[in-house]
Structures are given as C-alpha cells and as structure tokens.
N, C-alpha and C positions, 0 to 999 in steps of 0.2 A: 595743387600744392607742389607737385614736382616741378612744374614750370616756374613757379615763384622761387623755389629753392635754387634752381639752376640759374635764374636771373640774378639772384643775390650772390651766388658763387662767382659768376662771370664778372659782376660789378666789383666784388672784393678782389678778384684776381687782377683786374685792370688797375685798381688802386695800388695793390701791392707791387705789381710790375713797375709802375711809375716810381714807387718808393725805392725799390731795389736799384733801379736805374739811376735815380737822382742822387743817392747818397751811399757812401761806403761805410760811414760810421767808424772811421779810423781803421778800416780793415786793410790787410795786406793784399797785394796782388796775387795772381795765380801763377807766378813764375814756376815753370817746371810741370805745370798741369796743362795738358792738351785738351781742347774741346773733344767731346765724345758724340759721335753721330747717334741719333735716336735709336737706330736699329742695333747699335753696339752697346747700349746701356745695359748694365745689370746692377740692380739696386738692392741692397740689403737693409732691412729694418730690424732694430733690436728694441724690444719692449720689456719694461720692467715687470709688467703684468700680463694677464691674458688679453689677447687681442679683442675679446668681447667681454671685458670686465664690467661693462655698463657705464664706464666713466673715462678716466684719463687715457689709458692705452687704446680704448675703443675709439676715442676721438681722433687719435693718431691713425688708427687703422682706417677709419672712414675718410680721413684726409688722404691717406695713401691711395685708396680706391678712387677717390675723386681725381687725384693727380694722374693715375693711370688712364682713366677715362678721358680726361682733358687732353693728354698727350698721345693717346692711342698706343699705349704700351701693351705688350702681350704678357699673359700670366707668367710665362717662362722667364721674363726679364726681371722678376722681383722675387726675393726670398724674405720671409718673415720668421724671426726667431722670438718666441714668447717666453715670459716668466724668467727673465735673465736677471739675477740678483746684482746688487751693487758691490761686486767683488771681482776677483780675478777671473771668474766665469765670464764676465763681460768681455775681457780681452780675448779669451779663448773663442767666444762666439764671433767676435769681429775677425779674428784670424781665419776661422773656418769659412766665413763669408768670402774673404779674399781668396782662399783656396778654391772656392766654388766659382770664382770668376767675377765677383762683385767689384766694380770700379767706383761705386758710390755707396756709402754706408751712413745711415742715420741711427742714432740711439736717443732714447727719450727720457732718461731719468738722471737727476742731478748727480747721484753717486756713481754713474757710469763715466763721469768726466775724465778722471785721471787714467782710467783703463783705455778709453778711446784715444786719449792723447798719446799714450805709449804705443798703441798700434799705428796711429797716424804717423808717428816718427819712423816706424819700421817700414811703412809703405808710402813714401812721399808722392807717388804718382796716383794714389787713390784719393778721391774726394771724401771727406768726412764731415758730418754735421751732428752737432750735439745740442739737444734741447735743454734749456734751463741753466746751463753752466756758464762759465766765464773764461775758460782757457781756450786760446786759439793758437793755431800755427798757420803756416802758409797753405796747408791743405786741410785745415780743420776750422770750420766756422761754428758759431753759436747762434741760437735763435730762441726767442721767447716773445710772448705778447705781454704788454703792460696790463695784465689781467686785473691789477688792482683798481684800474679805472672802472671796470665793470663791477668789481666787488663793491666799490663805493656806492654805485647805483643800486645794487642788491641790498645794501645796508639801509638805504632809504625805504625800500619795500618792507624790510623786516622791522624797522623802527616804527613804521605806521601800523603794521599788522599786530604787533604784540599787545596783549592786554595785561599780562603780568609784569611787563617791563623787564623780563628776564629772557635773554636770548642765549642759546648754547652754541658753541663752535667746536666741532670735531677737527682737530689739527693734526697733521701728519708728523712731520719732522721739524725740529726747532732750528730751521735755517732762515736766512734773511728773507727769502721769497715768501715763506709761509707767514713770518712775522709781519711783513709788509702787507700781506693780504688781510690779516686779522685787523691791523690798524686802519687800513682804508675802509674796510667794512664797518668798523666801529665808528669812524668819523662820519660815514654815511648815515648810520643809525642815529647818531647824536645830532646831526644836522636837522633832523625833524622831530627827535624825541630825546632831549637831553637827560631825561630821567631813566632811560633804559640802560641796562648793563649787558655786557657780552662776556659770558664765562667760557673759558678755554680749558679743554682737557687734551693732552698730548697723547698720540698713539705710539710714536717712535717707530713707525713703519708707514710706507706709502699705501700699501694695499693688503688689507686683511678684513674682509667683509664681516666676519664674526666679531672681531674686536671693534670695528667701526660701529656696528649696531649696539654692542654692549655699552660703549662710551656714550653714544647718543641717548640710550635709555637712562643712563646715570644722570645726564643733564636734564632730561625730561622729568625724571623723578624728583629733581631739585626744584621744579616749578617752571622750567623754561618752556615757553609755548611756541617758540620758533627755533629751529635748528639749522645752522649753516655748517658748511664743511670745507676743508681742504684735505681731501683724501680721495682715493681713486674709485671707489664703488658707490652705488646709490643706497647702500645699507642704512645710512642715517635718515634718509628720506622715508624708507620703509618703516623704521622705528617711529618716526614722527606720525605717520599715518596710523599706525597701530595704537598710538596714544592719543589720537584726536588732536594732534598739534599740526603745525605748519613747517615747511622745509624750504630752504634755499639750496638748490643743487649746485653742481660744478662740472665743468668740462663740456658737457653736451646736454641737450634737452632730454629730460627723462620724465616728462609729465605722465607718461603711460605707466611708469613704475609705481608711483604713489599719487594717483589722480586726486585723492581727497586731501592731500597735504602740500603738493608742489605749488610753489608761488612763481618762481623764475630761477634763473641760474646764470652766472658768468660763463660765457661760452668761448671756446677756441675754435677757429676755422683753419685747421692745419692744411686742408686741401689747397687753399690759396697760396700758402707759403711754399709747400712742396712743389706745386706746379711751377711757380715762378723760379724757385731755386734750381730745379732740374732743367728748366728751359734755359737758364743762364749757363749751365754746363754745356748744353748743346750749342748755344750761341757763342761760347767762348768769352762771356762777360762775367763769369763767376768771380767773386772776391771773397776772401776770408774776412768776416765782419762780425760785429756784435749787433745782431738784429734784435731790436727791442722797441716795438711800436705798439701804439694803443688803439683807441676806438676809431681813429681816423684812417687806420691802415686796412681794415677789413679782416684782420687776424683775430681780433677779440670783439665781443659784443655782449649785451645783455639779452637773454631770451625774452620772447614775448611774455607779458604778464598773464598769468592764468586768471580764470574767472573768479578764483577765490580771493584775489587781492582786493583790499578795501578801496572804496571810492576815493578819488583824489590822488592816489599814488601814481597813476600813469602820468598825470600832468607834472607832478614834482620830479619824477624820473626824467621825463622829456626835457624839462627846463635845465636840470643838472647836466644831462648828457650834452645838450647844446652848449652849455657853458664850458664843459671840459673840452669839447672839440674846438671851440673858438678861443680857448686859452684864458677866458675870464675866470674860470674856476680851476685853481691848481690845488690838488688834494692835499699835498703835504706842505702847505704854507702856514706860517704862524698866525696867531699864537697856538702852539700845541704843547700840552703838558703830558708827562707820562703818568702812569697810574700810581706813582708814588708822590705826586704833587710837584714834581720838578719841571720847570720851564725848559723844554728841549728845543723848541723852534720859536724864536721871538717874532713879534708882529713885524710884518714887512719882509721877513726872511723866508726863503724856500729851500727845502732840502735838495741837495745835489744828487745826481745819479750815484755817485760814489757812496754817499750816505744811505741812499735807498737800498743799495746792494750790500750794505753791511748792517742793516737794521738788527738791533739786539735788545730793544726795549719796547714796551707796550704802552699805548696811549691811554689817557684818562678814560674811564668807562669800561676798561677790560678787567675782568676778575681772573687773576692768574699771573704767571711769570714765565720767562723764557728760561728753560733749564740750561745749566752750564754745559758747555761742550765737553 
C-alpha cells in the first residue's frame, strides 16, 4: 500500500511540475524575490483548524509532511501554527513567523486572504502562498484544486446509492467555492438520478465538529440516506454511520472513521503542490499565479469507491472521469436551471471561470438557498 501511495504521489508531482512549468495563468514574475537554497529555507504554515482535524487542515498537514520528505527538509526548517481564525490573529501569526526567520509562508483558509496580503505587502522579500483565495501580489500566490470535478463524480455515487432520493449536504460558509461544489455535486447526482434532491444546511463556520454532526443528524432525521459535506471534520460521516446511512467525505480518505457509511470522497493532494511550489523557489522559477487545476493535474481526485457502493457505480464514475479529463464533459455547460426555475446557462453555453468564482445561486435539484452576505 505504501509503495502504491508513493508511486501515485510521484506521478502526481511529475504532472504538477509540468503544469507549473508550462503555464503561469496570468501570474506576475518574482521580481525582487531571490531563489532560496534548500538549506536556507524556513517555511511557515498557518492552519485554520487543528493539524489533525481529520479533514481539511490535516490534508494540508499530510501534504506538508510529504513535501518535507520529498525535498529532504529538516524539522527545524518548518513551523506550523494551528487554529488560526480568519481575523487579525492571522496577520499576527504571519508576522510572528517572519520574526522567527520564515522566508516562505502558506495559509490555508479563505478568510485569511486579506490578512496575508497585508503582511505580504509589509515583507516583499518573503514568499507567500494562500489556499482558496483570489488576491495576488508579486510575492503572494494563490492555489486551489478544481475540486468541483471530483465532487461531480461523488454526486454520481450518491445519486445511485440513495433509496429515499433525499441527499443531505452539510455546507460550511456561503461563498462561491462552497456554492460551486454543491452545484457540481447536484449535477452529478441528477446525471444518474433526476428524481433525487440535495438539501443544504449552512454551518457558517469551517470547522466545528459538534455543529457539523448536529446538522448532519438534522438532515438524516428528515429522511436523507446519504450525507455529503463541505466542512473540515469527518463528523457528518460519523453521524451517518450512527443512523445507518451513507456518507461522502471530503479532503482526505476517511474510510476508517465510518467504515459502515463511507462511500468515497473528493480528495486534495497538497503534497504534490507544495513540493512543486517550494522546488520552484529553490530553482528560481517561482511566479505569482492563480493555480486552479483539476483532475488532470494530480492535485485533486476521487477516492477509491468503498465496498458499500452499489454495483455499476464504478463504471459510471470511470466514464464521467474520462470525459472530464478529455474535455468532452464540461460540468457547467448548459442547459442549467437554478432551483427557482430560471434558465441560467443556455444550451451550448459554458460558464466562464469568472462566473464560477462568483457563483451565488443553486442549481435545480437543490433544496435551500444561498444566504445573503
């Protein structure tokens, strides 16, 4: 198993290195930023949650460890700061890391963005990376995977699995990234089961295991027999197992947490990104860019389907994945109606990246709404 994992990681890293080398995605150059020798690197990581939260921050932590192993960095070259809220505390944490000698800093939550940008402006010779955001400067890059592609595939699994035709979705914050994921998941569900609905309840937080479980139980008590999530812990999966239902995870493979419920999960492979990005700093090829790649990059994937998944699902998922990768299936192409009956994307039209990154409406089949900002 370990050999297989390392082989997949190396393959993903090779793919990602080629991607980073081939395109800058409109990024600015690294004027004023000097390459850093490997032995002189000191890297800080800022996590919104616990490094072992069982989900999102842990996926970054595992990626950090893979990066360190791949590049041969010492423990003394990395500092991790956990449970940093989306407030001025983030800027304080970043400044503290600079004071401790960090010349490369990554933060992993959307709400960290403005605070990281402020500190990046103060320290133009330090490299900054921000996951999930959109603000960039000459020394601050952004990175994210097109996880909605894997979410679509997981929707196929959920749509085939449900017997009640009621699927629940535990959603974190009402921002475009989360809305986009709900919509892609629902389109996947409806591609195989147009009678199924996806009911959304919002948490208004990224990480609160107790609340995540409470919301999942509320959905299960409404008759949902599959629970999906965009939140940071595996608590919704635990709730599903307790109720004899099924669950779609998120961020990392967590089959061991709820083995009687877990079907699959959209996964991030942050190790591939962090390794390639740090290597580019060493090589002097780093650029500030909007990194947003999908299934073909090795940064995102769908986890293996568990033995609980119904027969025939693997074949449908494989066919859809191949079509996404070769471009014959574009998830957000019309016709697409919202859940109020309005035509939002006409036949023959495809949503642009600008539209995808400002998503504020839900597709047909979703029960719920996007709260006003």
